N, C-alpha and C positions, 0 to 999 in steps of 0.2 A: 503494499499499500503506500501512498505518498504521505510521508509525515506532514501533520501539522507545521503551519508555516513556511514550507520550503515551495519554492515556484519554478514550476515549468517554463522552458524558453516558449516564446510566443510561437515558434512555429510547432513544439511538440501539443504544446496544447490547443491549436488551432486544428491538428491533425485529429487530434481525439476528440474534438466538438465534430467536425465532419464526420468520423467514422459514427460519431452517434446521430447525427442527423441523418445516415444513411441507415442505420441501423431501425431507428424510431421513427423514420419519416412519415410513416402513417398518421402516428398518434401526433408527431410535432406540426402536421399540415392542420389538422383538425383541431387543434386547441390555438394554434397561431391566429388562425380565422376567427376567432371567438373574441368580442369584445370591440370590434372595429366600429360596428354599428348599434346602435339603441337595442337593448334588450340581449346581447349577446354576450354579456358579461360573466354567465354561468359557465361557460366554456374556458374561463381564463380559471380554472383551477386546477392542482394536483392535490388528490387525496390519495395517501400512502393506506396502505395495509401492512402491519408488521407479522409476520407468523415464523412461529418457531416452538419447539417443548420448551415448557416454560420454565422446569427446576433448574438448566444448566444456565439459561440464557439471561437471567434475570440481569446482568451485568451489562451486557450488550444493548439489551434494551432500555436500561437508565441511561446509557451512556447517548445514544440515538434522541433518546424524549429531551435529556439535559443540556448537550452537548450539540449535537448535529442540527437538531431543527432550529432554535434559535438563530442561527446563523443563514441557514435556508432560508428561514421567512422573511429576515432583513434583505437578502436578496430580492425575494419574491414581491417584497412591498414596494420598492423600489421600482420595479417592472409592471406593478400592476396586476400582480397573479395572488389568489389567494392559495395556501397551505396549510392542509390539515393532515393528523397523522391518527388511524385507530389502531389503539394498542389495546387489545381485548385479554387483560391480566387477570380480572376476576369477573369473567361473564358466568361463570358457574354460579347460579344459586340454587337455594332449595326448592323453590317454587319452579324452577327452571327444570332441576333435576328431576323431580317428580314428572314433569310435562318432556322431558327428555328433548328440549327445543335447542340444546347448546348448539349443535353442531349446525344446523338450520339458521341458526342465527349468524354464526360466524360466515358461512358461503354466499347468505344477502349479503355481509358488509362487504366481503371480498367483491361481489358483483355491482356493489355501488363504487368503489375504489375503483380509479384510474391508475394505478401505479403499486406495485405488489414489491413487498423485500422479502424474503425469505431466507433463515439461516439454519443451519445444522453443526453440532458436534457431534458428539459420539452417540446422544441419546436419541432415539428414534420419536417416541411422544406415546402418547395415550392409543391404545389398541387394546383387543379382545386378550385377555390371558390364555383362554382356551386356545388359540392358536398357535402358541408356542410349542405345543408336542404336535400340532398337526390336526388335532379332533374337530369335528365339525359341529358338534353338540355346542353349543353355550352353557359354560359351567354356571353355578350359581350364586357366583360373587356378586356383589351388590354392582361394581363396578361395570363387570361385562353386563349383566342386567339394563345398567344405563346407559352404557352404550349402543347397545342394542337397539334398544327404543330409540337412542338418538339417531341411528343409522334406517330405522324403519321410517321414520318422521321426514328426515333430509330426503330419504330415497323416493318420496311421492312426488317432489318438487325438482329433484334432479335423479331421475331414473338410472341416470351412468352409476350412480354409486353402487348398487346391486354389485359391481363386478369388482368393487375395492373395498367389500366388508373387513376383509383378512387384514385391512392396511390402518395406519395411526390417522389419528385425525390431522395432523400437520403435514402428512403426506397428501390427504383427500383435499385439504386447503390447498396446498400447491399445483395439484393437477386442476382444482377447479380456476385458479389463476391464469394457467397458459392455457386450458381449453375449458371453458366452460359447457360447451356443449355435448364432450363424450369424456372429459377428464382422460383422454389419452395423451402419452407423451412420447408415441412411437409414430406418430405421422411423418412419412418420408419427406425430404427436404423438394422432390419432385412432385410429391401426391398433391392432390389439392386439398388446400387449408378449409375445412366446413366450418361453417356458421362463423361468429364474430371474429373481428380481429383481435389477437392477443393483446393483452394490455403490458405496457413495459415492465420484465421483470426481472431483477435481480437477486442472484442466490450468493449467498455466502458462507463458504465451510471453513471452520475453524480445524488448526491442526490438531490432531490429537495428541500432540507434543505439549501441548498448554498444560494437560492435568498434570504432568510429571513437574513441572516449576512449582506446582504446590504442596506446601509447607507439610500438613498433616494427610492423614489417611481419610479421615472424616471429609475433611475438603475434596480429596480427590474421587471419592465414593459418588460425589454430586453431578461429577462429569464424565462416571463413566456409563456404559450401555446397560441396558434395564437387564438385558439377557442375551442368550444364542440367537432367537429367532428374530428379536428387535434388531440385531446386530446385522443378521443377514440380511433383512428388509430394507435397513437402512444404506448398506453396501450397494442394493439393487439400485433404488432410488435414484442414490447419488450417482452412480454412471449412467441412469437416463437424462437426468437434468445435465450431465455432463456432455451427453450426444444432442440435447437440444438445442443447447447453446452454442452449437458449432453450425447449426445451421439455421434456425431460426432465430432472425433479427433482433426480436424485441425482448429477448432472452439472453442474459448476460451472468457469467458465474464469475466469483474472485475468491479466492484462498487467502486466511489471513492466518498469522500466529497469535496473537494475543486480542482480548477486548478493544485494548485502546486503537491499535491500527485498524482494527473493524471499523471501529466508530469514523477515524480519517479516510478510510477508504468509501464508505458511504456517504460521507462528507462530500468528498471530491467527485463521486459519481452523481452524484445528483444536482451540484453544482454543473458538471458540464451537460447534464440532462436539461437543467435551467436555463444554461446558455444557448442551447440546440432548439429549444422550443420558444424561447423568449428572448432573442437576443437583444442586448441592450440597446441596440439603434432601433429596436422595433415597439418603443413605448406608445402609447395611444396619444393622440393628440390632447391638448388639455382640456377640452371639453368633453371629450369621450373618458377621458381619465377621472373627471371630477363626476361624471354619470356614473362609471363604473366602481368608485368609491363609498356611492350612495346605493348603489343595487348591492354591493358589498356587505353593508350595512343592513341593510334589509333584508337580506339573505338569512341573516344569523336572527334577525327577530321572529321569521318565519316558523322559524325550529320549534317554539314552545308555547305559543300561541293558540288557546283554546276558541273557537267563535263565540262570540258575545250578538247573538241575533238582536236583542236592544239595541245595542250600541251601532250594528253594521245598518239598522231601517232607520235610525236616526240620521246618520251620514248620508244613507240613499236618499231621503226624504228631501234635506237640505240642498242636494246636489239636482235633485229633479223638478225642485219647486221653481215658482215663476219669479220670487221675491228673494235673492239671494245679492244684492247689490251690497252687502256687508257681510263680513265673514261669520264664520261660525267657529267660536273656541273651544276649543278641548281643554278641559282642566282637571288637574285632582293631584294628589300629593306625589311626590318624586319617588321614582321606582313603582308605580302604579300599573303601568301598563300601557301609558298613552301612546307610546312609540310604537310598541307591538300591536295596537288595536288598528293604529293608522297602516300600518305597512301590509296587515294583513286584508284591512278593507279594500285600501290601493289594488289588490292582487286579485281580490274578488270583482273588482269595479272595472278591471282592465278586460277579464274574462267577460263580462256582461255589455262592458259598452268599448268595443274593439275600436268602433268609429270615433270616440273622442280622446282627446290631448290630456295626459295628466302628467303633472309634475311633481315627485314626491322629493321634498328636501330636509334632510334629517341635520340639523346644526349638532356641528361635532362629528358629522363622520366624515369630515375633511377640515384640515387648517383653514381654507378659504371659505367652508359655511358658518364661521363663527364671526364673519366680519360682515356687517350687514350690506356694505358697497359692493364686496364681492359675491355675493349671495345674488344682489339685486342682478349685476352684472350675467350671473350662473342663468338665474331665470330668463333674461332677455337674449343672452346666445341662443340657450337650449329652445325658445320658443319660434325665434327666427329662424332655425336649423330646421325644424321640424315643420312648422306650418309654413315657411317660404316667406320671401320678404323681408322687409325691416332694414333699418339700418346698417351695412355691415360693420361699421366703425362705431363702438359705442363711446359716446363722450363721459370717460370716467368723472369728468370734473363736475358734472350736473348729472350723476346717474340716477337720482329721484326721477327728474324730469323724464329722462330716457325710459326709466321703467313705467311710467304713467303714460307716456306717447305709445310705447311698445303694447300695453294691455288695451288701450284705446283703438288700435287698428285691428286688433284681434278678430274684432267679428266680420270687417270686411276680407281680412286675409283668410279667414280659417274656412268661409264658405260652408256655415252650417256646423260644423264642429265646434264642440264646445272643450272649453278651457277649464281644467281646476287643478288647482295649485294649492299643494299643502306644504307648510311649513313647521316645522315639527320640533320644538324644543327652545321655545324664543327664551326661555330664561337662560339657555348656555351661550346666548350672543356675548360677544367682547362688549365691554361697556365704553370703549373709546368713543368719541364725539355723540356723549349720551345716547346711547344705541338702545339703551332700556325704556327711553322715552317716548320710543316707536314713533319719531315726529318723520321718518322715512317712510312708514306704514301710509299709503292712501286711508283716509275715511271710511271712502266708498270706492266699488269696483263696477266697470261696466257689466252688461246683464249676462253677455256672452262668458261670463270668467265668473267661476266659483271658487273662493277661498276658504281653506279652512287652516286655520291655528291652534297649535298646541303650548301649554305653559305650566308650569308648576305652580299650584296654590299657592298664597302668601308672597309673591314674588313683585318686585316692581313691575314687570311686565304685564301681570295678570289685575295689576291694580290699574292700570293706564287703560287695559280693556274692558276692563268694569265701568270705568268713567264713561267710555265709550259706548255702554249699553250694548253689547254686541248679544247673539243669542249664545247660550253657555250648554253644552253638554259636559256632565261631571262624570268621572269614571271613577268606580268605588271598587274595594278590595276583591279579591278571588273567593269564591263560594268553596267550602270546605271540598264537595263533592268533584268540583273541578279540578281542584290541586292535584287531586289522585291520577287524575288524568293526564295531566300537565307534567308529573314527576315522570312517569312512563314514557309518555310522547318525548320528553324532552332527553332522557338517558338514553333511550331506544335511536333516537336521530344523532345524538351528538357523539355516541363513543359505542352505539349498540348493545349495553349495560341494563342490568335489571337487578330490582332488589325484590326480597321477599316481600309479601304481603304487610306482614308485622311491621316491618320497618318504614312501608312507603304509608301504612297508618299513622305512625306515628309522628310522621312530617306532615301528613296532609291535616292532621287534626289539631296541628299547633296554630294558635290565632297568627300568630308573625307569620307565617308563610303567606296569609292572605295578600301579603306586598309581594307581587311578582319579583321584584328585586331582589328582596329577601331570600325567597326561593331560588332563585336563578343562583346566587351566589352559593348559597348550600349546596346546590346540586353541583356544580361545578367544583366545588371541593371534593364533593363524593365522586365525581368523574377520575379523578387523580388520584384518588387513595388507592394505595397497590394492594392493601390485604383487604380481603373479603370477611375473614376470620376476626377482625378489630373492625368492621362497619359500625356495630351496633355501638358501640364504645365513643367513636367519633361523633355518630347523630347525635347522641345524648349530648355530647360536648358543643355541637354546632349550636343547638336547639336551645342551650342555654344563654345564648345570646339574644339583646332585648332589640336591638337594632341592626340595620344592615352597616352602618359604620362598627359596628362590635362585632357583626362577623369579619369583615375585614381584619379588624384587630388580629381576631384570634388566626387569622390566616397567616399575619405577618407573624405572629408569636410562633407559629408552629414554621416558619421558615429561618425565625432566629435560631432554632433549634436544630434544622437541618445543615444552614450554613453558618459560617462564622460572622458571629453576632455583628460587630463591629462593621463588617462588610455591608451587612443589609441595613444596618442604621446609617451608614453616609449614602449609599445608593439610595434609600428613599427619602433621606431628607436633602439631599441634593436639588434631586427632582421637583419636591415639595416645597423649596424656597427659591427655586428659579421662577420667574413669572409667567413666560409663555411654556415651560417645558424646556429639556434641554437636547441638542444633536448628539445622537449617540457618540459618532466619531469624533467630532470635532471639540464637544466640552465634557461630555460625561466622562467618557474614559481619561483626557488628562487630570480630570477632577479626583477618579478613583485612582488614578497612578501616583495622584499626591499624597494618598492615603496609605499605598505600598499594596493598593492591588491592580494586579494586572488583570487585561480582558478575560482571560482565562478562568480566573477566579470568581467572577463574578456575571458574565454574560448569560450564566443560565436562569439569572433572576430575570432576563428579561421576557423568558418563556416560562416559568413558573408564577411569575406576577400579571400573567395574560388577563387574568380577569380584575384586575386594579388597576391595569395601565393601557395606555393604546398610544400608537404612532399617528399621528398626523402631520402630514408635510414634512417628515424628517424628525419632526421635534416628538420625544416621548414625555407624555404627561400623564396625570391621573385622570380615569375613566370618567369619575363624577366627584360631585363633591362630597357626597359621605366617604368614598374612598380617601381623600384629603384629610378628611374630618379623622378618619382612623388611626393613619400616621400622624396626625397632631397628637393625639390622647394616648397614642402607645410611647410616642417617644420624647413628647414635651409637658405633657398636661402633668405626668407623675413628679416631672421636676428632678428625677434620679441621674440624668444624664449630664455628663461633664461638659458637653458643649451645647449652649443656648441656641435657640433659633435666631436670636437678633447675630450672635457669632456667624452663624453660617452664612445669614446675610450679608454680612461684613466680608466673608470671604469669598462669597461670589462677586460683591461688587470690585474686590481685588482683582481676582480673575478676569473677570471681562475687561477690567482696566491693562492688564498686564499680558494675558494670553490671546485675548481675541482679536484678529485683523478685521473681521465683517464688521463695517462700519454700522448696517443696520441690527445686527445682534445687538452690538454696543449700545446702542439709541434704546432697544427694547429693555434691555437688563439692567447696565450700569447705573444709571440716575435713579432707577427706580429702587434698586439694591440699597443705594445710599438712603433714598427717600424713606423708607420700610424701616433700617436699622437705625435712623437718627443721624448718619453722617453728615451732617449738614455742611460742615467747611468742604468737604470732599463734594456735596451736591452741586455748593454754589461752582467751584473751582471747574466742575465740569459742565453745566449747562451756561456757564457765562462766558465761555468760549463761542465764538462767532460762529463757526463751521458747525457746532453743535446746534447754537440756536437756530440756524437755518433748516437743520434736518428737523429739530423737533417741531417748529412752527409751522407746522405743513398737515394736511386734511387727516392724517393715519395717527398724529402725534400731539396735536396742537393743546387739547384738554389735559394730556400729561403734563406738560411744562408749564401751564396754568395752576394745576395741583402742587407741582412743584415750589414754583413760587409763593403760592399761598403759604406751606411750610415755611418757608424761608422768612416770608416776611413776618410770621408769628416770632421767628428767632430775632427780629430785629434788624433784617437785610435788607436794605433799600434796593429795588430792582432797577429803578431809573439811574443811581449813582452806579451801581454795579456794570451796566453797559454801557455809560459814559466813560468809565474806566479801560473796559475792552476795546471802544473805539478809539480811544486815546492813545492805547499802546498799537493797534491794530494786530494786537496776536489772534494766530489761530483763522485768520481769515479765510473763509470757503473758497478753493480754487474754481476758477472759471464763473464768479458771481461779481458782477460790477459792484463798487462801493454805493452807488446810487439805488439798484437793487435791494441791497443786503439794508440800508438805512430805510428803505419804504416798507420793508417786511418789518423790522423793527418798530415802525410806528405804527404800523396796521397792529401790530400784537399790543404794544402799550395802551392803544386806545381800547382794545378789546377787553382789556383788565382795568378800564377807567385809570389809568395814569394820563392824563390829558395834556398834562404841562409838558411830560417827556415825550409824549408822542407828537405835540406840535413843535417841539426841537428837532426831532430825528426827520420829520417831512421837510422841515424847512432845510437840513442839511440836503436831504435828497432830490427836493426842489432844482436848487444849485447845481448839483452834480449834472442830474439831467438837463436843465440849459445849458450849461458849459460844454455838454455834449451836442445842444441840437436835438434834442429828443421831444419835440414838441408835445404829441399825444401822450408820452410819460408824463410830462409837464401838467396837461391837463387833467389828468390821472389822480397825481398828488393834489390838486388845488381843489379837487372834489373831495377826495379824502380829507384836507385840511378845514374844509367847509363845514363836513360832517364833524370832525373835533370842535372846532370852534361852536358850533348850534349847541352840540352836546352842554357845553361849558357857557351857555347864554352870552356868548360874545357875537352877537348876532350881527352887528356893521361889520366887522372882521368875516363872519361866513357868508355874507351878502357877497362882499368884495372877491373872495377869491371864487365863490360860485359863479359869479357874472365872468371871469377870467375862463375859468374852467369851459363854460358854454362857448365863450366868443373862440376858444382855440379849438373844442369839437366841432362847433359849424364850420369853421375854417376848413379845416383837414378832411371832416367825413362829410358834408352836407348837413341841413337843417334836419333832414328825417331821420337819424341814425339814433340806434338805440341808447347811446352813450348819450348825446344831445338831450333825450326823453329821460335818461337819468339823474341828470344834473336838473331837466326844469320839474320833475316832479319833488326833488328835495328842495328846489327853489320854491316851489307852489306851499310845502310846509312851511317853510320858514317866513315866508309872507303872513300865513294865516298867522303866526305866532307874534310877528310886528304889528298886524292889523293892517297891513296895505292888500287888503281882500281881492280890488280888480286885477291888481298884479298877480295874486295868488289862483283864481280864475282862469286868468287867460293860461299862466304856465301849467296848469293842471291839466286844461281841457286839450292844450298842444300835446303835452306828454302822454295824454291818454289815446290819443288820435295815433301818433307815432308808432306807441307800444301795440294796439291792437293789430295796427297793418303789418309791423316788422315780427312781431312775437307771437301773434294771434291770442284771441280772446279769451282762453282759458289758462293763464299762465299767472306765476307768482306776481312778475313784474305788475300787468295789468291791475289784479287784485289791489296792489300796494297803492295805487294811483288812485282806486276807485275810493279805496278808504279815506283817503286824504281828501277827495271831494268830497264825501260823505260828512266828512267833519266840518267843512268849509260850510256847507248848506246848511247844518245844523248850527254853525255860529251865526249866520243870517237869520236863523228864526225857520228858516225853510225843511220843515222835518218831515214833511212827505217825500220831498225830494232825498232828503236825507237818509232816510229809511231804505228807498228804490237801490240806491247807489250802495247801502251797507248790503242790501241782498245780493246785489249781482258779484 
């Protein structure tokens, strides 16, 4: 095998990839075709089935799950591919033993998987003991009776099993993988391949010498053959497998010496396989990638949901109704199942109404989905791509207006098709730009568009939606009868496992499991629990947890026992104390190395903590607020750790200052870490840099810098004097930005935080610089802004003076009917009302309204602004009828 960390030459690696492409060509072609168009994302999945005798292959299975899979999953995430692995180590329960359904369950799982990994040492696996002597009669042993019943049941569905009743379960599994139609491994290369195409299969044989390296006889006995009969059958099977891998292109055989080398071989083989099926240059387009992330998110939600007909009917009634100009709000506590309800309803609606266009967006399914501007941009691009027409270039600076215009045009472009938009998880939006105030969300929607929103109860977004008095659908907890079905469905679909009836009843009868998230987290833990004999004890331990956060804490406690305690602490706390999450390679890896932990020491945590973590756009973060709370209560609430939360924030601030060159990541994290840890001297030094200011005072970060300065002002730091000093020294000016542009942006910022004297000072300097470089339109822009500042501080004569200058410059440069001229006229009209120059006010506002309606359209914010000013003027004149009419407009 190839040792971990070694690198092959480019030619050798390319040759191996080419060979795999040739060997697995059919599978590669079918998979790569998936996901290119809408609805094909399900094809971009690799689902692996692990098969082996259990007793002597525990270490190999553990290495695959804990070492290989995390690295393979990371590679797949980068290429928009789903990766899962079925490991049935405790699939035999008392209930299933009685029904003898074990073998059938395994074969069905193999059929669902599209990749197979088989392992053999010297043990053959579970087979009929009576066959050791060649007797055909079944013995009276309990194990033989059980296996006989299992073979009987499986044979009804897979009739070819009748020819292999004297073989082990593991051999039958491998025959199922290679030839699901007949189980035969003997078809010749020239013979016709009957039935379905063989799925990609890897077989790994361990060197018998490995057992000799063990110290005790007891250890060696674990790896020894069960007996002569089993030994002979295994020799025959290995010979057959060796033969078919010589001619069957989808099957490969590898030999290995010890478990660690096996893990390395599996990792290398599957990496090359992924490269062959999904090359690095075959990534989805940005739009299809976003669609794929949402469809993948939906796919997981479909696994565990039991249809609730009452909710489905209410959603159907809303969408089919004639009056849905306002959204329907789906609400309920965190983890109650809102997302699962909507995901499953969407699937049913698509099936019943294939003619309609339905766009499900799940906030948190991707990094872009948490930012309202990028979310709106995704909807616009998706609608334009599906329905056709619309603007090819979206104006990101006015995305809300673009969104409204896009929806307004749907009825014309859709040709009778209905557009249904679902936005799930509003409470998970990024709070920048006051997104939670939902100002970006229109109050009403066109008749051809139905909108369904969901949010958690008792959140800012729910408060805003309640004030709008939108219709409400409240989701409640799962009834006990449904919980039992949910348990069976989830365990069966996610890992092909089953519990006893008593175990199911114990979980389902506990009221805490009425919360679907609590139940799912509990079941996820049971899924990876390796020993069925200790499962009852684990269930009792889990059910003692009062909240989902308590459950998460218990899981973390188990990992503290399984792994190095300090390693888990730093891993979780670095992610917890980051603002947006951490990039695995560029940020989390060097942070862990600073604590003495190489990647190999902790990489497995990204897999075993997958119930708590998720990767969005490469950033590793906690899945929900309850997961974050569990980290806090385990590591910080008890006050027993040597390192405090504040100290970790300080450490992260220093890290981003000294180790990270990515300016965008610095802007996101560094000042926020100083802000949270109270390092105000560091915060002031950083945000007073003019290059940092220029990046921060932008649409994506402007509210951050305002919060930072509010904190600094509480510590008696003068924002105006600080930036005066920075301008005097000209330190850290942004490259490629003129002094005038920088001063103008500073003036806008100081105006926005009501530092009007400082704003006027910066704007005056900006105006002089623009005048010196003969930038007339820029001078007009500054004059208008200065007029706004003077108006705010009641310097009305100064305001009128600069506004008239601005108007003259715009008229000279752009003509009398430009939108900029109307902008100045509208503000002048408001100024004239304030100074009681009512005739001038009326003429200015009337002219502004005419230009804006003509150039911008009647349904625009700018027209509404001017209409509001005219209504104010009419009221001031005592003409209340006209005032009300303009106000309604």
